[in-house]
N, C-alpha and C positions, 0 to 999 in steps of 0.2 A: 219621511226620510230626513235625517239630520246631517247636514254637510258642514258642521262647524269644525274648525281646525282642532286637532288633538296634539298634545305634547307627547312625544315619544321618549320613554325612559330607556336609558342604556345601562346595563349592568355588566360589569366585567368581573369575572371571577379571577382574582389576582393570581392564584397558583397556576392557572391554565391560560389566562388572558383570553377567555372565551367570551365573545360578544353576542348578546341576545337583545332582542327588542320586544317591548310590550307597550300596552297603552296606559300604564299607570301614570298618574299626574304628580306623584311625589318622587323625589330623588334626594340623594344625600345633600347636594349643594342647594336645592330648593328649600330644604328644611332649616337652613341656617343663613343668616345674612352674610354678605361678602365683606365683613369688616376685617381689620388687621388681626384681631385676636383669633378669629375663626380660620383665617388663612394660615396662621402659624399652626393651629391645631390640625388642619387638613394635611399639611405637609410634614407633620411630625412622625408619621409612620407610613409604611408601604401600602397597607390596605386602603387607607383613606386617600392617599396620593393616587393610586390606580383607579379608585372609584371616581375621583374628580376627572382624571384623564378619560375614563370611559364616558363620562357625561358630555365630554366635548363632541362626541359623535351624535348627540341627540337630535340635531336638526337636519341630518341627512335624510332626504325624503324617501318615503316608501311609495314608489310610483304606482303601485296597485291598490293602495289603501286610499279611502276618501281623505281629503278631497283632491289630492295632487293630480292624478290622472283625469278624474272627472272634471276638475276645475279647468285645467288648460285645454283639454279636449272640448269641453262644453262652451268655451268662449272662443272657439276657433271653428273652422269649417269642417270639423270631423264629426261632431256629436251635438245632440240636444238633450237636455234633461229638464225642460221647462214645465213638464207635468209636475215635477217635484220642487224645482227652484228656478227662479228667473234671476239671472245675474245682471247687475247694472251695466256691465260691459256690453251686454247684448241689447238692452233696452235703450241705451243712450243716456242712462241716468248716472253713470259713473262720475263721481266728483271727489274733491279732496276731503269730503266729510264721510264718504262711505267706502273708500278704497281699502283693499286688503292691507292689514298692518303686520303681516308676517315678518317684515323687515325688523320689527322690534325684537323678535326672538333671535333673528340672525345677529343683530348687533350685540345682544346679550351674550351669545356664544363667542363672538369676536372678542369681547372683553374677557370672558373666562379663558379663552385660549391665551391671551396675553398674561393673565394672572398665572396660568400654569407654566408658561415658558419662563417667566421671571422668578418662579418659586420652586420648581421641581428639584433644583440642585440642593435645596435645603433638606430634602428627604434622605436623611442619613441612612435609615434602614434600607431603603431601596438601593442606594448607591453601594452599600456594603453587601448586598445580596449577590449570589452567583451571577456573573455577567451583568451586574448592576449598572456599571458605567455605560455599557452598550445599550441597555434598555432605556436609560435616561435620554441618551442621544436620539434613539428612535422615537420615544414618546414626544420629545420636544419637536422633532421633525414632523411628526403627525399633527401636532398642535399648530405648527406653522402652516402646513398645508391646509388644515381645516379653517384657520383664520382667513387664508386667501380664498378658499372655496366659498365661505359664507359671504365674503365681500362680493365674489363673483355672482352668487345667487341673487343678491340685491341689485347688482348692476344689470343683470338680465331683465329684471322687472322694471327698474326705475332709471336706468341709464347711468350717467356719471353720478358718483356717490360722494358722500362725506367720508374722508379717511381720517380715522381717529388717531391720536398719538400712539405710536408704536409701542411705547412702554406704558403699561397701565399705571395709573396713579390711584392707588387704593385709598390714599388718605384724602383725596380731593385736591382742589386747588388749580386744576387745569381749566382754562377758558374753552368751553365747548361751543362757543359761537364760531363755527367753522364753515366755510363755504364748500361747495362741491369742488372736487378736483375735476379736471377735464377728462374726457373718456380716455384719451391716450395716456394720461398720467395714471389713471386707475388701472389700465391694462398693464402698464409698466410696473406698477406696484405689486399687483397680484402675481404676475409672472416672476418677479424677483423673489417674492416670498416662497413660491413653489420651488424655484431653483435652489434656494437655500435649503429647503426641506429635502430635496432629492439627494443632496450630498450624503445624508445620513439615513436614507431609506433603503431597504433591501429591494431587489427587483421583484421578489416574491417571498412569501414566508414559507420556508421549507422546514422539514423535520431535521433538526440538527444540521449535519454536513451533507445530507442526502439531497436528491433532486425530487423527492416526494413532497408534494404540497401538504402543509400542515392544515388539516381541515378545521382544527380548533381556532385557527387564526383567520378564518374566512371573513372578509369584510374589512380587515385592517388595511390602512393606506400603505401602498408600496410604490415603487418607481413606475410600474405599469399604469396605475391609477393616475399618478401625478402627470405623466406624459400625456395620457388620454385627455385629462381636463385641460391641459395646455393646448391640445389640439382644438378643443371646442372654443377656447378663448381666442386663439389666433384666427380661427375661421370666422368667428363673429366680427372681430376687429377689422378683417379684410372686407367684410360685406358692405353693400351700399348704404345701409342705415348709418354706419359709423365711419365710412371711408368715402370722403368727398360728398357729403350730404349738404348741398347748398340750401335745402329747404329749412335747415336748422342753423344756418349761419348766424342768426341773431339770438340764438339761445346762449346767453352770457350771464356770468356772475355780476354782482353789483359793481365790481371794479372793472368790468369790461372783458374779463377773460372769456374767450370762446370755449364752449363745452364740447361741441362736436366739430371735428376738423372738416372744413368745407373743401379742402384740397385733396383730390384723389391721389393715393399712393399705390402704384401697381406692385411695389415691393412687398406690400402686406400679404398679397396672395402668394408670393414666393415663400414668405415666412410661414404661412399657414400650410402650404404643401410640404415643406421640409419637416414641420412639426408633426403633421399627420403621419408621414412616413416613418419618422422616428418612433412615434407611439405604436405603429403597426409592427415595426421591427422588434421592439422590446417585448411586445405581447407575443408575437410568434416565436421568438427565441425562448420564451417561457411556456411554450406548449399550446398557445391559443390558436384556434382555427375555426373556420365556419363549420357549424354542426350539420351533419348529414345523417339521416336515418333512411335506410334502404326500404323501399316498398316493392310491390309486385311489378311495377313498371316505372318509367321515368317520371310520369305525372304524379303517381302516388308518392314517390320518393321526395319530390319537391313539396308536396302537401305535408307529409309527415315531418320533414326537416324544418319547415317554417312553423308548423303547429307545435311540435313537441320540444323545440329548443327551450321553451320557457320552464319545463320541468325536468327534462332529461338532458338538456344540452347546455345548461347555464355554466357549468364548470369548464366546458369545452370552449364556448364562445364568449362568455362573460369576462370582460376586462375589469370593470368595477362592479363588484357583487355586494348586494346588501344581504347579510346572513339570513334574515327571515323577513317575511312580508305577510301582512294581513290581507292576502289575496282573496279571502272570502268576501271582503267588501266589494271587490270588483266582480267576482263570480256571481254573487247573489243579485247584484244590481243589473248585470248584463244578461243573465240567463232568461230565456223565454219561459212562460208559465207552463210550457209542455214538459219541463224538467220536473222530476219528482220533488214534491214539497210545494212551497209557495215562494218562488223567486220573484224578483221585483220587475223584470221585463221592461226596463226603461232607459237603458243607455242607447239612445236612438242614433244610429249612424245615418248621416245625411246622404241624400241622393247624389250630391256632387262628389262625395267620396266614392260611393258605389260606382259611379261612372268612370272614375279615374283608374280603376282596376282594368287591366288589359284583357283581351281575348287570349285563348291558349296559344295562338301563333305569334303573339306579341303585338298585334295591331290594336289600336284603340277601337272603341265601340263605333266611332264614326267612320273608321277606315274599313272595318270588317263587313264584307258584303252580305253576310248571312245574319247579321244582328237584327233581331225583331222583338218588339214589345207587344205584338198583337197575336202571336201564335204560341202554342203550348206543346211541350214535348210529349211524345207517347211512350218514351223509354226513360226509366229511372236509371240511377247510377249510385255509386257509393256516397254521393254528395247531395243528391236531391231525388225526389220521387217523381213518378209519372204524373203528368198534369201540370208540372211547373212551367211558368212562363219562360219562353226562350231567351229573354234578356238575361237570364241567370245560367244559361247553359253555355258550354264551350268557353268558359272564362278561365283565367290563369289560376294555378293551384292556390295561391295565397288568398284569392277571393273566397274560396271555400274554407280556408283556415281562419279567416279574420272577420267575415261578415255572415250574419244569420239573416236569411231572407225567407219569404213565403214559399214553402215547398222544400226548404232545406232539411236535411236529416238533423234531428234534435242533437244539439252539441254535447249534452251530458246524459245522465241516466233518465230515460223517458218515463213519463207517467204510463200506467198500465193501458195498453191498447193503442198507444200513440207512437207514430213513427216519424212524422214530419212536423215542422213548425208551421202553424197556420196564423198568419197575421191579418187575414181578411176579417171583417168586422165581427162575424159570429164564430170565428175560429178559436182554437185552443189557446192562442196568445193574442187574440184580437181585442178590439176596443170594448165590445159588449161585455158587461159584467165585471169590469175593472175600472173604477172611477179614475185612477191615476196611473196604474201599473201597466202601461202600454206605450209603445214607441210612436211618437207623432209621425215619424218618417216611414214606418212600415219595415224597418230594419233594426237589428240590434248588433252591438259589438260582440264578436265571437272569440276574438284573440284571447289567449290565456284562460280559457274555460277548459278544464280537464274533462276528457270524455267520460270519466266515471263520476263526475260531480253530481251530488244530490243534496238538496236542502234538508229534506226530512224523509227518511233518516239521514243524518249528516254523514256524507261520504266526501272526504277531502283528501287532497294530496299536498302535503306540505312541501315547500320549495323556497329557494332564495329568489331574489329579484335582481335583475341586471340593470344597473343605472347607465352603463355604457357597454355596448356590445362591439365585438370586432367588426361586425357588418357596418356599424355607424362610422368607425374609423376608416374603413374602405371608402365609404361615400364621402367623408370629409376630404380624403386625399384626392379622389377623383374630381371633386368639385374645385378644390383649390388649384390643382394642377391644370384643369381645363381653363381656368381663368388666367394662369400665369404662363403655361406652355401648352396651348390647346392641341398641338399635334404630337405630344409625348405619348409613347406607346402605353405607359402605365394608366392613362386615363381610361381607355377601354378595358385594359386588363382588370382593373379593380372594380369598375362598374359592372363588367360582365360577370365577375365572380359572384356578385349579388344577384344579378339577373338569372344566371343559369342555375344557381342554387334554388331560386324561386320558381324555376320551371319555364323561364322565358328564353327564347333564342338569343345568342350573343349578337351584339351590334358589331358590324364590320367597318363602318365609316360614319361620317357625319361632320358637319362644320361645327364651329364652337357654339353657336346658338342652339343648334339641334341637340348637341350633347348636353348642353346646360339644361335644356328642357327635359331630357331623358334622366339626368341625375336628379333633378328636382322631383320628377314624378316617382322616381325610385325611392327617394326619401319619404315621399307622401305615403307610399304603399308599405314599404319594408318597416318603417318606424311608426306606423299608425298607432294611436292610442298610448304611446310611450312618452308623452309630454314634450315632443319635439316640434310638431307642426306650428303651434302657436308662435314659437320663437323664429322658426324658419321663415314664415311669410313676412315677418317684421324685419328680420335682418336683411332679407332680399329687397325690402322696401317695395313690395308688390301687393299690399293688402287691399288696394282699390282696383286691381286688374282682374280680368276674366281668368278663371282657372285658379285664382288665389283669393278671391273676394271674401272679405271678412264681415260684410254687413249686407243688409237688404233681405230679399226673399230667398229662402232655401227650400228645396223641393223634396218630395217623397211620394209614396203611393197613397191612395185615398183610404185611410183607416176607417172612415165612416161607412164604407161600402163593402159589399161582397158577402156572399153566403156559401161559396165553395172555392176550392183551391184555384180553379181555372176561371174564376169570375172576372170578366174584363172590366167590370165596374171598379174593382179594387186596383187593377193594374193601369191606373191613369196617373200621370204626373200632376200633382197639385202642390200649391204652396203649403208646406207643412209647418214652417217656422218663419215668422216675420221678425227680423231684427232691425235695429236702427241702421241707417246708412253709415258706411265707414267715414270716420273723421280722423284726419292725420294726427290729432292729438293723442290718439290711442296707440301710437307706436311705442310709447312708454306709459307706465302707470304713474300717476301723480304721487307726490308725498302727501301723507295725511296732513290736514290743516293744523293739527296739534303740533306737528314738527315745524311747520312754517312759523307758527306763533312762538315756539320756544327758541328756535335758532334764527335770529334775525339776518344771518348771512346766507340762509338757504333759499335759493330761487326755485320757484315752481316751474314745472314743464310748461311751455307755451300752450295756451288753450284752456288752462284750468285756473 
């Protein structure tokens, strides 16, 4: 398996402004150097101007393509892929010499956004086109948003960043020996840039003067997207890692500037709550709602709603939508070998994640009196077969939509004669006969595998990807409001909207700490494998605490044992993955040493 980063090319067809994504490595602006002569050429006609504008979208992640979802899930307490690749984050070997350098590409796009903003007005052909002036304003607004978003992407990984001069200097001459800005300064900058962009962005891209969404514009930045990203930024900024973090009080620039504010500001939670509600309101005003698909009963309705949202419901629930996704990378790696063809069967969900799914009545596995790991069901269901261990029965609907376990119904098109997934050693997806393509934990990720999926013959369902869903905004709002106004009725209203759609009973009461735990567990389950957990446990500053632990031993079933579905030798908790103990230096990723060597004003994160 190859998990190297890919550069994604964006092609915009000028006449229709249709955005498509593929895996090519060449693009218009990669083919020519960014010197003044070529900049003049680029902005000399509409087609080349719009091609350059389209290229600004190129670093928006495809969360279902390698390595984005694999990477952030596999270095958190969601997943393991160490049969294929061991990450230095997990082994304790992460250093300034081997850290991910994707920030280089983000900074490249930041520079290109500046070039576009400063030069698009020179495109006379574009300005003179029908509605040209409006298009130019929108394109510039999108470029401003993208510049801010790319800074934000680096901030999430590396903390306070270096903010480059706002006006690109294409001829050179700027002193790039620039220190980090403080976290609060970085947040103020990116929010201001997004606010400038919002002025000239439409709420949604509709067909002419109608209220019908223009499908050819899917993925273009609009006010909904901008407000949703602001919700994420303000939520992070209010969280303990960034707000009153006394453990990093001594992280300073060489001139003494403090980079993380050690003084807690409660008002940041109020700001985050207001921003989340604003993002929800504009999304709902433009037709967004939680996706619901009716089943034969309430349980199946919850199962179908949370399973099928990724291919049938993305236009209903998706707030920021990526027009296409190479979801095959996800499906082929996650699918058990019981699916037709040769799937890789290796995105191993950890036992700690499995345990965090609730029982069907909303209780945890420790609260539910009938929970058992030593007995087996004599009755099958739509979700598992007879003989399945009872630790997997009577679980909440999302458990069956998101996790594949021993005895579960095969998530895609089954191989001939097979009905259930068998993870025990000699089973159809077990360790025997597969040197690397088996999950160390005895579970695989099931989310976003289409029920018709087949590797050979290839049967796939194309779909877009949701970078931000309305469900995430609901949870943002509930969390921020619980911290700022814990007794506000909206806390339970928006939390319960996610719970009940997922098949859990609504909560009727709870103190602030209890509701905080419920919100955090809801994010854990609802947003699993979507690249959120890695950042959540860090911004909460709980990566060393039980229930959120990001290092040490992680558990699973015993993949080396078992010769039948109900074999108790398989159904024993064992250490499936051993990682380095958590170190607080891992709250942020370090800058690569080459950046420290180049920029003498750039301070490294403490511990590296």
